[in-house]
mmCIF file of the N, C-alpha and C atoms, coordinates in Angstrom:
data_MODEL
# 
_entry.id   MODEL 
# 
loop_
_atom_site.group_PDB 
_atom_site.id 
_atom_site.type_symbol 
_atom_site.label_atom_id 
_atom_site.label_alt_id 
_atom_site.label_comp_id 
_atom_site.label_asym_id 
_atom_site.label_entity_id 
_atom_site.label_seq_id 
_atom_site.pdbx_PDB_ins_code 
_atom_site.Cartn_x 
_atom_site.Cartn_y 
_atom_site.Cartn_z 
_atom_site.occupancy 
_atom_site.B_iso_or_equiv 
_atom_site.pdbx_formal_charge 
_atom_site.auth_seq_id 
_atom_site.auth_comp_id 
_atom_site.auth_asym_id 
_atom_site.auth_atom_id 
_atom_site.pdbx_PDB_model_num 
ATOM 1  N N  . ALA A 1 1  ? -14.008 17.348 12.867 1.00 0.00 ? 1  ALA A N  1 
ATOM 2  C CA . ALA A 1 1  ? -13.731 16.176 13.613 1.00 0.00 ? 1  ALA A CA 1 
ATOM 3  C C  . ALA A 1 1  ? -14.016 14.963 13.264 1.00 0.00 ? 1  ALA A C  1 
ATOM 4  N N  . ARG A 1 2  ? -15.388 14.718 12.530 1.00 0.00 ? 2  ARG A N  1 
ATOM 5  C CA . ARG A 1 2  ? -15.570 13.497 12.041 1.00 0.00 ? 2  ARG A CA 1 
ATOM 6  C C  . ARG A 1 2  ? -14.828 12.973 10.891 1.00 0.00 ? 2  ARG A C  1 
ATOM 7  N N  . PHE A 1 3  ? -14.421 13.938 9.851  1.00 0.00 ? 3  PHE A N  1 
ATOM 8  C CA . PHE A 1 3  ? -13.475 13.597 8.957  1.00 0.00 ? 3  PHE A CA 1 
ATOM 9  C C  . PHE A 1 3  ? -12.239 13.107 9.464  1.00 0.00 ? 3  PHE A C  1 
ATOM 10 N N  . ALA A 1 4  ? -11.538 13.700 10.487 1.00 0.00 ? 4  ALA A N  1 
ATOM 11 C CA . ALA A 1 4  ? -10.369 13.412 11.166 1.00 0.00 ? 4  ALA A CA 1 
ATOM 12 C C  . ALA A 1 4  ? -10.468 11.902 11.461 1.00 0.00 ? 4  ALA A C  1 
ATOM 13 N N  . GLY A 1 5  ? -11.535 11.512 12.276 1.00 0.00 ? 5  GLY A N  1 
ATOM 14 C CA . GLY A 1 5  ? -11.619 10.235 12.637 1.00 0.00 ? 5  GLY A CA 1 
ATOM 15 C C  . GLY A 1 5  ? -11.685 9.197  11.474 1.00 0.00 ? 5  GLY A C  1 
ATOM 16 N N  . LEU A 1 6  ? -12.494 9.606  10.511 1.00 0.00 ? 6  LEU A N  1 
ATOM 17 C CA . LEU A 1 6  ? -12.250 8.634  9.443  1.00 0.00 ? 6  LEU A CA 1 
ATOM 18 C C  . LEU A 1 6  ? -11.317 8.772  8.666  1.00 0.00 ? 6  LEU A C  1 
ATOM 19 N N  . TRP A 1 7  ? -10.397 9.814  8.462  1.00 0.00 ? 7  TRP A N  1 
ATOM 20 C CA . TRP A 1 7  ? -9.137  9.760  7.925  1.00 0.00 ? 7  TRP A CA 1 
ATOM 21 C C  . TRP A 1 7  ? -7.978  8.924  8.391  1.00 0.00 ? 7  TRP A C  1 
ATOM 22 N N  . GLU A 1 8  ? -8.184  8.916  9.890  1.00 0.00 ? 8  GLU A N  1 
ATOM 23 C CA . GLU A 1 8  ? -7.145  8.207  10.727 1.00 0.00 ? 8  GLU A CA 1 
ATOM 24 C C  . GLU A 1 8  ? -7.345  6.609  10.413 1.00 0.00 ? 8  GLU A C  1 
ATOM 25 N N  . ARG A 1 9  ? -8.804  6.397  10.511 1.00 0.00 ? 9  ARG A N  1 
ATOM 26 C CA . ARG A 1 9  ? -9.129  4.766  10.310 1.00 0.00 ? 9  ARG A CA 1 
ATOM 27 C C  . ARG A 1 9  ? -8.619  4.556  8.853  1.00 0.00 ? 9  ARG A C  1 
ATOM 28 N N  . ASN A 1 10 ? -8.746  5.269  7.768  1.00 0.00 ? 10 ASN A N  1 
ATOM 29 C CA . ASN A 1 10 ? -8.474  4.918  6.487  1.00 0.00 ? 10 ASN A CA 1 
ATOM 30 C C  . ASN A 1 10 ? -7.034  4.821  6.299  1.00 0.00 ? 10 ASN A C  1 
ATOM 31 N N  . ASN A 1 11 ? -6.389  5.707  6.866  1.00 0.00 ? 11 ASN A N  1 
ATOM 32 C CA . ASN A 1 11 ? -4.731  5.591  7.124  1.00 0.00 ? 11 ASN A CA 1 
ATOM 33 C C  . ASN A 1 11 ? -4.264  4.309  7.553  1.00 0.00 ? 11 ASN A C  1 
ATOM 34 N N  . LEU A 1 12 ? -4.867  3.846  8.533  1.00 0.00 ? 12 LEU A N  1 
ATOM 35 C CA . LEU A 1 12 ? -4.571  2.484  9.211  1.00 0.00 ? 12 LEU A CA 1 
ATOM 36 C C  . LEU A 1 12 ? -4.773  1.284  8.164  1.00 0.00 ? 12 LEU A C  1 
ATOM 37 N N  . ILE A 1 13 ? -6.039  1.542  7.561  1.00 0.00 ? 13 ILE A N  1 
ATOM 38 C CA . ILE A 1 13 ? -6.596  0.449  6.665  1.00 0.00 ? 13 ILE A CA 1 
ATOM 39 C C  . ILE A 1 13 ? -5.575  0.401  5.542  1.00 0.00 ? 13 ILE A C  1 
ATOM 40 N N  . ASN A 1 14 ? -5.224  1.679  4.930  1.00 0.00 ? 14 ASN A N  1 
ATOM 41 C CA . ASN A 1 14 ? -4.232  1.691  4.013  1.00 0.00 ? 14 ASN A CA 1 
ATOM 42 C C  . ASN A 1 14 ? -2.912  1.178  4.294  1.00 0.00 ? 14 ASN A C  1 
ATOM 43 N N  . GLU A 1 15 ? -2.485  1.246  5.399  1.00 0.00 ? 15 GLU A N  1 
ATOM 44 C CA . GLU A 1 15 ? -1.147  0.686  6.024  1.00 0.00 ? 15 GLU A CA 1 
ATOM 45 C C  . GLU A 1 15 ? -1.221  -0.803 6.007  1.00 0.00 ? 15 GLU A C  1 
ATOM 46 N N  . LYS A 1 16 ? -2.341  -1.502 6.392  1.00 0.00 ? 16 LYS A N  1 
ATOM 47 C CA . LYS A 1 16 ? -2.576  -2.932 6.653  1.00 0.00 ? 16 LYS A CA 1 
ATOM 48 C C  . LYS A 1 16 ? -2.453  -3.479 5.161  1.00 0.00 ? 16 LYS A C  1 
ATOM 49 N N  . LEU A 1 17 ? -3.311  -2.676 4.234  1.00 0.00 ? 17 LEU A N  1 
ATOM 50 C CA . LEU A 1 17 ? -3.372  -3.314 2.735  1.00 0.00 ? 17 LEU A CA 1 
ATOM 51 C C  . LEU A 1 17 ? -1.955  -3.164 2.204  1.00 0.00 ? 17 LEU A C  1 
ATOM 52 N N  . LYS A 1 18 ? -1.258  -2.223 2.397  1.00 0.00 ? 18 LYS A N  1 
ATOM 53 C CA . LYS A 1 18 ? 0.113   -1.950 1.812  1.00 0.00 ? 18 LYS A CA 1 
ATOM 54 C C  . LYS A 1 18 ? 0.941   -3.021 2.466  1.00 0.00 ? 18 LYS A C  1 
ATOM 55 N N  . ARG A 1 19 ? 0.852   -3.301 3.383  1.00 0.00 ? 19 ARG A N  1 
ATOM 56 C CA . ARG A 1 19 ? 1.795   -4.515 4.114  1.00 0.00 ? 19 ARG A CA 1 
ATOM 57 C C  . ARG A 1 19 ? 1.523   -5.607 3.496  1.00 0.00 ? 19 ARG A C  1 
ATOM 58 N N  . GLU A 1 20 ? 0.210   -5.966 3.538  1.00 0.00 ? 20 GLU A N  1 
ATOM 59 C CA . GLU A 1 20 ? -0.391  -7.272 2.857  1.00 0.00 ? 20 GLU A CA 1 
ATOM 60 C C  . GLU A 1 20 ? 0.119   -7.246 1.364  1.00 0.00 ? 20 GLU A C  1 
ATOM 61 N N  . GLU A 1 21 ? -0.061  -6.226 0.800  1.00 0.00 ? 21 GLU A N  1 
ATOM 62 C CA . GLU A 1 21 ? 0.467   -6.245 -0.805 1.00 0.00 ? 21 GLU A CA 1 
ATOM 63 C C  . GLU A 1 21 ? 1.971   -6.875 -1.024 1.00 0.00 ? 21 GLU A C  1 
ATOM 64 N N  . VAL A 1 22 ? 2.796   -6.100 0.044  1.00 0.00 ? 22 VAL A N  1 
ATOM 65 C CA . VAL A 1 22 ? 4.372   -6.223 -0.084 1.00 0.00 ? 22 VAL A CA 1 
ATOM 66 C C  . VAL A 1 22 ? 4.397   -7.960 -0.076 1.00 0.00 ? 22 VAL A C  1 
# 
């Protein structure tokens, strides 16, 4: 469960970074 939460947060951060990169 802990890993799932971290993964979800990482996914959101990754999406934000990708959007900023574009």
